[in-house]
C-alpha positions in Angstrom: 50.5 4.2 -14.5 52.8 5.6 -11.6 52.2 9.3 -10.5 56.1 10.0 -10.9 58.0 10.4 -13.9 60.2 7.4 -14.7 63.7 7.9 -13.9 65.0 7.2 -17.4 62.7 9.6 -18.8 63.8 12.4 -16.2 67.8 11.7 -17.3 67.2 12.0 -20.8 65.2 15.4 -20.4 67.9 16.6 -17.9 70.8 15.9 -20.2 69.2 17.5 -23.4 68.3 20.8 -21.4 71.7 20.7 -19.5 74.4 23.4 -20.4 77.2 21.5 -21.7 81.0 23.1 -20.6 83.4 20.5 -21.0 84.4 16.7 -20.1 83.0 15.1 -16.9 84.6 16.1 -13.3 88.1 14.7 -12.8 88.8 12.3 -9.9 89.5 14.0 -6.7 90.7 13.1 -3.1 88.2 13.4 -0.6 91.0 15.1 1.5 90.6 17.9 -1.3 87.0 19.0 -0.5 86.1 18.0 3.0 83.1 20.2 3.2 81.2 22.3 0.5 78.8 24.8 1.1 77.2 26.9 -1.7 74.4 29.3 -2.8 74.4 29.1 -6.2 72.1 31.5 -8.5 69.8 29.5 -10.3 70.5 27.0 -13.1 69.5 27.2 -16.6 68.7 23.7 -16.3 64.8 23.2 -15.2 64.1 20.9 -12.4 61.7 18.1 -13.6 58.3 18.6 -12.6 57.1 16.6 -9.0 53.4 15.5 -8.3 51.1 18.2 -6.7 52.0 19.0 -3.1 49.6 19.9 -0.6 51.4 21.7 2.5 48.4 23.3 3.3 44.5 23.4 2.9 44.9 27.2 2.4 47.4 28.1 -0.5 47.8 31.8 0.6 49.6 30.3 3.6 51.7 27.9 1.5 55.4 28.0 2.2 57.3 28.8 -1.2 60.4 27.1 -2.7 63.9 28.3 -2.4 64.9 30.3 -5.3 68.5 28.9 -6.0 68.8 25.7 -8.1 71.8 23.5 -8.8 71.9 21.2 -11.4 75.4 18.7 -11.4 75.1 16.4 -14.3 77.7 14.2 -16.0 78.2 17.2 -18.7 79.3 19.9 -16.4 82.7 21.5 -15.8 85.0 20.5 -13.2 84.7 23.6 -11.2 81.4 22.5 -9.9 81.3 21.5 -5.7 80.5 18.1 -6.3 82.9 15.5 -7.6 83.4 11.9 -7.6 86.3 10.8 -5.8 86.5 7.8 -7.9 84.9 6.9 -11.2 82.8 9.2 -13.2 79.0 10.4 -13.3 78.9 9.4 -16.9 79.1 5.8 -15.8 79.6 3.1 -15.1 80.3 3.9 -11.7 80.5 7.0 -9.6 81.8 6.9 -5.7 81.8 9.8 -3.4 83.7 8.9 -0.2 84.3 11.3 3.1 82.3 14.3 1.4 80.1 16.8 3.6 77.8 18.9 1.4 75.6 21.6 2.4 73.9 23.4 -0.5 70.8 26.1 0.0 68.3 25.9 -2.5 67.5 23.2 -4.8 70.4 20.4 -5.6 69.8 17.9 -8.8 72.2 15.2 -8.8 72.4 13.1 -12.1 74.3 9.7 -12.6 74.1 7.6 -15.8 75.8 4.6 -14.0 75.7 3.6 -10.5 76.2 6.3 -7.5 78.0 4.8 -4.5 78.0 7.5 -1.1 80.2 6.6 1.1 80.5 8.0 4.8 79.2 11.4 2.7 76.6 13.9 4.2 74.0 15.3 1.5 72.0 17.9 3.3 70.3 20.9 1.4 68.1 23.8 3.2 65.8 26.5 1.9 66.7 30.4 2.7 64.7 30.4 5.7 62.6 28.0 7.8 59.2 29.0 5.9 60.6 28.0 2.5 61.3 24.3 1.1 64.2 23.1 -1.1 64.1 20.1 -3.4 67.3 17.0 -3.3 67.0 15.2 -6.4 68.9 11.8 -7.1 68.4 10.7 -10.7 70.6 7.8 -11.2 70.7 5.3 -14.3 72.1 2.2 -12.4 72.3 1.6 -8.4 71.8 4.1 -5.7 74.2 2.7 -2.6 74.4 5.0 0.7 77.4 3.2 3.1 77.5 5.2 6.3 76.0 8.1 4.6 73.0 10.4 5.2 70.5 12.6 3.0 68.4 15.2 4.2 66.3 18.1 2.7 62.6 19.5 2.9 61.5 17.6 -0.2 63.8 14.4 -1.4 63.1 12.7 -4.7 65.3 9.5 -5.4 64.9 7.7 -9.1 67.1 4.9 -9.1 66.4 2.6 -12.0 67.9 -0.3 -10.7 67.8 0.0 -7.5 68.5 1.7 -4.0 70.6 0.3 -0.8 70.5 2.1 2.4 72.7 0.0 4.8 72.1 0.0 8.5 74.5 3.1 9.2 72.6 5.2 6.4 69.6 7.4 6.5 67.2 9.6 4.3 65.1 12.1 5.8 62.9 15.0 5.5 62.0 17.9 7.3 59.1 20.3 6.3 59.3 24.6 6.5 57.8 26.1 9.5 54.0 26.9 8.4 53.4 30.1 10.1 49.9 31.2 10.8 48.0 28.3 9.0 45.4 26.9 11.7 44.3 24.7 9.0 47.3 22.5 9.9 49.3 24.0 12.3 48.5 23.9 15.9 46.6 26.9 17.3 48.4 29.0 19.9 45.6 31.1 21.5 47.0 30.8 25.0 50.2 29.8 26.9 50.8 26.4 25.4 50.9 25.3 21.8 48.8 22.7 20.0 50.4 19.9 18.1 50.8 19.9 13.9 48.5 18.1 12.1 48.9 15.8 8.6 47.1 12.4 8.4 46.3 12.3 12.0 45.3 15.3 13.9 47.8 17.1 16.2 46.8 16.9 20.0 45.8 19.8 22.2 48.0 21.2 24.8 47.7 20.3 28.1 45.1 23.3 28.2 43.5 22.1 25.8 44.7 24.6 22.9 43.5 22.9 20.2 46.1 21.1 17.8 46.0 21.3 14.0 43.5 18.9 12.2 44.5 16.5 9.7 44.3 17.5 5.9 45.0 15.9 2.5 43.1 12.6 1.1 45.6 10.0 0.8 43.5 8.1 -2.3 44.4 11.4 -4.5 48.3 10.6 -3.9 48.7 14.1 -2.2 52.1 14.8 -1.0 52.1 17.1 1.6 53.9 18.4 4.6 53.3 17.9 8.0 51.7 20.7 9.8 54.2 22.6 12.2 53.5 22.7 16.1 52.5 26.1 17.4 54.9 28.1 20.0 54.0 29.4 23.2 51.5 32.3 22.6 52.8 34.9 25.3 56.6 34.1 24.6 57.3 33.1 28.0 59.5 30.6 26.7 60.4 32.4 23.0 60.8 30.0 20.2 59.0 28.1 17.6 56.9 24.8 17.7 58.3 21.9 16.0 58.3 21.9 12.1 56.2 19.2 10.7 57.8 16.0 8.7 58.9 16.9 4.9 58.3 14.9 1.9 60.3 11.8 0.6 59.3 10.0 -2.8 61.4 7.0 -3.9 60.9 5.3 -7.3 63.0 2.3 -8.1 62.9 -1.3 -9.2 64.8 -3.2 -6.3 65.0 -1.6 -2.7 66.9 -2.7 0.4 66.4 -0.7 3.6 68.4 -1.7 6.3 68.9 2.0 7.7 66.3 4.5 8.3 64.1 6.6 5.9 62.1 9.2 7.8 59.5 12.2 7.8 59.3 12.5 11.4 58.0 15.8 12.7 60.5 17.4 14.9 60.3 18.3 18.7 60.4 21.9 19.4 63.2 23.0 21.6 61.4 25.9 23.3 59.0 24.6 26.6 55.2 24.9 26.0 55.2 24.6 22.1 53.7 22.0 20.0 55.2 19.2 18.0 55.3 18.9 14.2 53.4 16.3 12.4 54.7 13.6 10.5 55.3 14.2 6.9 55.0 11.9 3.9 56.9 8.9 2.7 56.1 7.5 -0.8 57.3 4.5 -2.4 57.1 3.3 -5.9 58.7 0.0 -6.0 58.4 -2.9 -9.2 60.3 -5.9 -7.9 61.6 -6.2 -4.4 61.1 -4.5 -1.0 62.9 -5.9 1.6 65.4 -5.0 4.6 65.5 -4.7 8.3 65.3 -0.8 8.6 62.4 1.5 9.5 60.4 3.8 7.5 58.7 6.2 9.3 56.5 9.5 9.0 55.7 9.8 12.8 54.5 13.1 15.1 56.8 14.4 17.4 56.2 15.0 21.2 55.4 18.5 22.7 57.5 20.3 24.9 56.6 20.6 28.6 52.7 20.8 28.3 52.7 21.8 24.3 50.7 19.2 22.5 51.8 16.5 20.4 52.0 16.3 16.4 50.0 14.0 14.5 50.9 11.0 12.6 51.9 11.5 8.8 51.4 9.4 5.5 53.4 6.4 3.9 52.2 5.6 0.3 53.1 2.1 -1.2 52.9 1.5 -4.8 54.1 -2.1 -4.9 52.6 -5.3 -5.8 50.8 -7.9 -4.1 53.5 -10.1 -2.4 55.2 -6.9 -0.9 52.1 -5.5 0.8 51.5 -9.1 2.2 54.7 -9.0 3.8 54.2 -5.4 5.1 51.0 -5.9 6.4 51.6 -9.1 8.0 54.8 -7.7 9.9 57.3 -10.1 8.1 60.7 -9.8 8.6 61.7 -9.7 5.2 60.3 -6.3 5.0 61.3 -2.9 6.9 59.0 -2.1 9.4 56.6 0.9 8.9 55.3 3.4 11.5 52.9 6.9 11.3 51.8 7.2 14.9 51.1 10.6 16.5 53.7 11.9 19.2 53.3 11.2 22.8 53.2 13.0 25.9 55.2 12.6 29.3 52.3 13.9 31.4 49.7 11.5 33.0 47.1 14.2 33.1 44.1 13.4 31.3 44.6 16.7 29.5 47.6 15.9 28.0 46.8 13.5 24.9 48.8 11.8 22.5 48.9 12.9 18.5 46.7 11.5 16.4 47.4 8.0 14.4 48.6 8.5 10.5 47.7 6.6 7.5 49.7 3.7 5.4 47.8 3.5 1.7 48.7 0.8 -0.4 47.9 2.1 -4.0 47.9 -0.7 -6.3 45.9 -2.8 -3.9 43.5 0.1 -2.8 43.8 -0.3 0.8 44.4 1.7 4.0 45.9 1.1 7.2 45.4 3.7 10.2 47.9 2.9 12.6 48.7 4.4 16.2 51.3 3.6 18.9 51.0 -0.2 20.4 52.5 0.9 23.7 50.4 3.7 24.1 46.7 3.3 24.9 45.7 5.4 27.9 46.1 8.9 26.7 45.7 8.2 23.4 42.5 9.7 22.8 42.9 12.5 20.1 40.8 12.3 17.2 41.7 11.5 13.7 39.9 13.1 10.8 39.7 11.2 7.6 38.9 13.2 4.3 37.7 10.2 2.6 36.0 12.2 -0.4 33.8 15.3 -1.4 30.6 15.2 -0.2 28.1 13.7 -2.9 24.8 15.6 -3.8 22.5 13.5 -1.2 25.0 14.2 1.7 26.9 10.9 1.8 30.2 10.6 2.2 31.1 7.2 0.1 34.6 5.4 0.4 35.9 2.7 -1.8 38.6 0.6 -0.9 39.5 -3.3 -1.0 40.6 -3.2 2.6 40.4 -0.9 5.6 42.4 -1.8 8.9 42.4 0.4 12.2 44.9 -0.9 14.4 47.4 0.4 17.5 45.2 2.8 19.2 43.8 4.4 16.1 40.8 6.5 17.1 38.6 7.5 14.1 35.6 10.1 14.7 33.4 10.7 11.8 31.2 14.3 12.9 30.7 15.5 9.1 26.5 15.9 8.0 25.5 12.9 5.9 26.1 9.4 6.0 29.1 7.6 6.0 29.1 4.7 3.7 32.0 2.4 3.5 32.3 0.0 0.5 35.3 -2.2 1.4 35.3 -5.2 -1.2 37.7 -7.2 0.8 37.6 -6.9 4.7 37.3 -4.3 7.6 39.1 -4.9 10.8 39.4 -3.1 13.9 42.1 -4.3 16.5 44.5 -3.5 19.2 42.7 -0.9 20.8 41.4 0.9 17.9 38.1 2.7 17.6 35.6 4.1 14.9 33.1 6.5 16.2 30.4 8.1 14.3 27.7 10.5 15.4 25.4 10.0 11.9 24.4 7.0 10.2 27.4 4.6 9.0 26.9 1.9 6.0 29.4 -0.4 5.6 29.4 -2.7 2.7 32.5 -5.2 2.9 33.5 -8.9 2.6 34.1 -9.5 6.1 34.4 -7.6 9.0 36.4 -8.3 12.2 36.5 -6.2 15.5 39.3 -7.9 17.6 41.6 -7.3 20.6 39.9 -4.4 23.0 38.6 -2.6 19.7 35.7 -0.7 19.6 32.8 0.5 16.8 30.8 3.2 18.8 27.5 4.8 17.0 24.7 7.6 17.9 22.8 6.9 15.0 22.0 3.8 12.7 24.9 1.3 11.9 24.3 -1.3 8.9 26.4 -4.0 7.9 26.3 -5.7 4.7 28.9 -8.5 4.6 29.9 -12.3 4.1 30.8 -12.6 8.1 30.6 -10.4 11.0 33.0 -11.4 13.9 33.8 -10.0 17.2 36.7 -11.9 19.1 37.9 -9.6 22.1 36.4 -6.3 20.9 32.7 -4.6 21.1 29.9 -2.5 19.2 28.3 0.0 21.1 25.7 2.4 19.7 23.7 4.6 21.8 21.4 5.5 18.9 18.6 3.7 16.8 19.3 0.3 14.8 21.9 -1.6 14.5 21.4 -4.2 11.4 23.5 -6.9 10.3 23.2 -8.8 7.2 25.8 -11.7 6.7 25.5 -14.1 3.9 27.8 -16.7 5.8 28.2 -16.1 9.9 27.9 -13.9 12.8 30.1 -15.1 15.3 30.8 -13.4 18.9 33.7 -15.2 21.0 33.6 -15.1 24.8 35.0 -11.5 25.5 33.1 -9.9 23.1 30.3 -7.2 23.8 27.5 -5.9 22.1 25.7 -2.8 23.7 23.0 -1.8 21.4 19.6 0.3 21.3 18.0 -2.0 19.1 19.7 -5.0 17.1 18.6 -7.0 14.1 20.9 -9.7 12.7 20.3 -11.8 9.3 22.4 -14.3 8.5 22.5 -18.4 8.0 24.3 -18.8 11.3 24.4 -16.8 14.6 26.9 -18.0 17.2 27.7 -16.5 20.3 29.8 -17.2 23.6 29.6 -13.6 24.6 28.5 -13.0 28.0 27.5 -9.7 27.6 24.9 -9.0 24.5 22.5 -6.3 26.0 20.2 -4.4 24.1 18.5 -0.8 25.1 17.5 0.0 28.8 13.9 -1.1 29.1 12.4 -0.5 26.0 14.9 -2.1 23.2 14.8 -5.1 20.6 16.7 -8.1 19.6 15.4 -9.7 16.5 17.1 -12.5 14.8 16.3 -14.2 11.3 18.6 -16.9 10.8 18.6 -20.3 10.1 20.6 -21.8 12.9 20.6 -19.8 16.3 23.0 -20.7 19.1 23.7 -19.1 22.3 26.7 -21.1 23.8 27.5 -22.2 27.2 30.5 -21.0 29.6 28.2 -18.3 31.0 27.2 -16.8 27.4 23.8 -14.4 27.6 21.7 -12.2 25.8 19.4 -9.5 27.6 17.2 -7.5 25.9 13.5 -6.0 26.7 12.2 -7.9 23.7 13.3 -10.8 22.0 12.2 -12.1 18.7 13.9 -15.3 17.1 12.9 -16.6 13.6 15.2 -19.7 12.9 15.0 -23.4 11.5 17.0 -24.5 14.8 17.4 -22.8 18.2 19.8 -24.0 20.6 20.2 -22.3 24.1 23.2 -23.8 25.9 23.6 -20.0 27.9 20.9 -17.5 29.3 17.9 -15.9 27.0 16.5 -13.1 29.1 14.0 -10.6 28.3 14.7 -9.3 32.3 13.2 -5.8 32.2 10.1 -5.9 34.4 6.8 -4.3 33.4 6.0 -1.0 34.7 2.8 -0.3 33.2 -0.7 -1.3 34.6 -1.1 -3.1 31.4 1.4 -6.1 31.4 -0.4 -8.3 29.5 2.6 -9.3 26.9 0.2 -8.4 24.2 1.6 -7.4 20.8 0.6 -4.0 19.8 1.0 -2.1 16.7 3.3 -5.2 15.5 5.5 -5.1 18.2 6.0 -7.1 21.5 5.1 -5.4 24.8 8.2 -5.2 26.8 9.8 -8.5 28.8 8.5 -10.5 26.1 9.9 -13.5 24.4 8.9 -14.8 20.9 10.5 -17.7 19.3 9.4 -19.4 15.9 11.5 -22.2 14.9 11.2 -26.2 13.4 13.6 -27.5 16.3 14.5 -25.9 19.5 16.8 -27.0 22.3 17.1 -25.7 25.7 20.2 -27.8 27.3 20.7 -28.5 30.8 22.9 -25.2 31.0 20.3 -22.8 29.2 17.9 -20.6 30.6 15.1 -18.9 28.7 13.8 -16.2 31.1 11.0 -13.5 30.7 7.6 -12.1 31.5 6.0 -13.2 28.7 7.2 -15.9 26.5 5.6 -17.7 23.4 7.1 -20.5 22.0 5.9 -21.7 18.2 8.1 -24.7 17.1 7.4 -28.3 15.7 9.8 -30.0 18.4 10.9 -28.7 21.4 13.6 -30.4 23.8 14.2 -29.0 27.6 16.9 -30.2 29.6 17.3 -26.8 31.1 15.1 -24.0 32.2 12.0 -21.8 30.9 10.6 -19.7 33.5 8.6 -16.4 34.0 8.9 -16.4 37.8 9.3 -12.9 39.5 9.1 -11.1 36.1 5.3 -10.1 36.0 4.2 -6.9 36.9 5.8 -4.5 39.2 4.3 -4.8 42.8 1.0 -2.8 43.1 0.8 -3.1 38.8 -1.7 -4.9 36.6 -4.5 -6.6 37.0 -5.1 -8.7 40.3 -2.5 -7.1 42.1 -2.6 -8.2 45.8 -0.8 -7.3 49.0 1.0 -8.9 51.7 2.3 -7.9 55.4 5.7 -9.0 56.2 6.1 -10.5 59.6 8.3 -7.7 61.0 5.9 -5.0 59.6 4.5 -2.3 62.2 0.8 -2.3 63.0 -1.5 -1.4 59.7 1.4 -1.3 57.4 1.2 -3.7 54.3 3.0 -4.0 50.7 1.9 -4.8 47.3 2.8 -8.0 45.9 4.3 -8.8 42.5 2.9 -11.4 40.5 4.9 -13.7 37.8 4.9 -13.9 34.4 3.4 -16.4 31.9 4.0 -18.6 29.1 2.3 -19.7 26.0 
């Protein structure tokens, strides 16, 4: 069930509680009231309750709502500061043309038919920058916008039939200025303020002053404001940081967005201040969502060294066809953007804001998306508040699909394991990265690391998947074991990289064209338990200090090397405590083929196979004991050596 009250229910509730004064407002020409500014007393008509918001993780620092409220309904008197220039709010059609309406406090517009805004400005604001106000549109028919704008702190649109925002129209929201709340606001303990945080963290200023952290769990449907950027603490440039983005909620049957819907953070007006974070945009669409417009909750840039705001949150409650069009960047759907703010400086200490999130509610899918044109400095961290810690200290996340794209940088630093249960697929692409200091366990239908994306680990990483592919990306783990269990395929393309400490793979098929698979720095393992194992040609290679392969068929068209030489005196290649010595290769298979382009190279090689076909090279030359080590170490005297000078000789390895 939708988290929002339906539009029809809200219209009926408001009509039952509205004060009936007289007949609907008469039709007036635009010239009668070109600009209207009101500061009304509280209305006796209650505002329909909204979903829970989270302006800050610290309730004591939350902004307060504006105390003034105004409800305009079909039953109110003609003295209200709003009117239809043609038709009536009672239906079937109300046209508002050429008006400029600014209200201080909450404003609610109710229409029982279609509502058309032509060249009209609707704006409401709170009493001061630390408060917020609501702008509500409750329309039983269509809400059509032509050359018009709607703006406020929180904008709620319930249009039963549909919403059309033409190419010259916009809906925007700016949040309050959250003062002294370091939970979401950038920190300003020195000269330059950090950026605000939302779904993406705010970046530090160019003096490394902390930005605001990310907050809110998108899986709970939390609608929150973007954090404010911090000002210049020493007030060398007096003024505020940029305000964060506001909240926009749209519920309708059909939405055609050709204009702009934005809950972007604001760029500060004073130097050295931080930019605001993106806010929240929420869509609940029953049937159709299309158009050529833009929907955004982007972070804002800092000013002259100030930090940038983090990206915001977009929540989409839509059916699968709409979700597919959005994820595929189809021309039939608006574009969606939640990137962090940028920085103009090329200094390494100046960083862009963290990437924001797009959450598909019905599909339970999450996308972390940054900027596709800003990679070099986009290194600020995105903190995912995935869920509360379980009793065993693990952080489980249940999703159908998880995507990291466009320079999204995610770092997991919490205590306990990170467990991802992704029923369909997990994808890292377009220079995105996922880093973890603690163990990571990923259960998924398929895993793809592509387009310069990276998975980094400092502890154990476990994949349980149907297929695991690296196409132009890399996985790097400086910790303990990386274990990949696939029920179908493990595949690495020509530009893929694996840099691991210890690796264990288990799958029906392992196929690698990668030029760089490396395990450890002299004391690491690569173990494969597969049916078909293939190192392909074109320079593909695998390097480790110990290699064990258990398979039905093994095909070596590239290079398989245990290339780290023995450093101790006992370099016999014996198995000790169930583990091969360094520089060892052990192969157990029914059929093994070493192609003409293939090489098997190690200091100690043992091959247990039923049939062996060798057109390439199996060699232990120059990979035995280091000079002067091992039994029978000899010496030699170079031709150009001085009198009495000699050098220890190195031995070759052996193959059995």
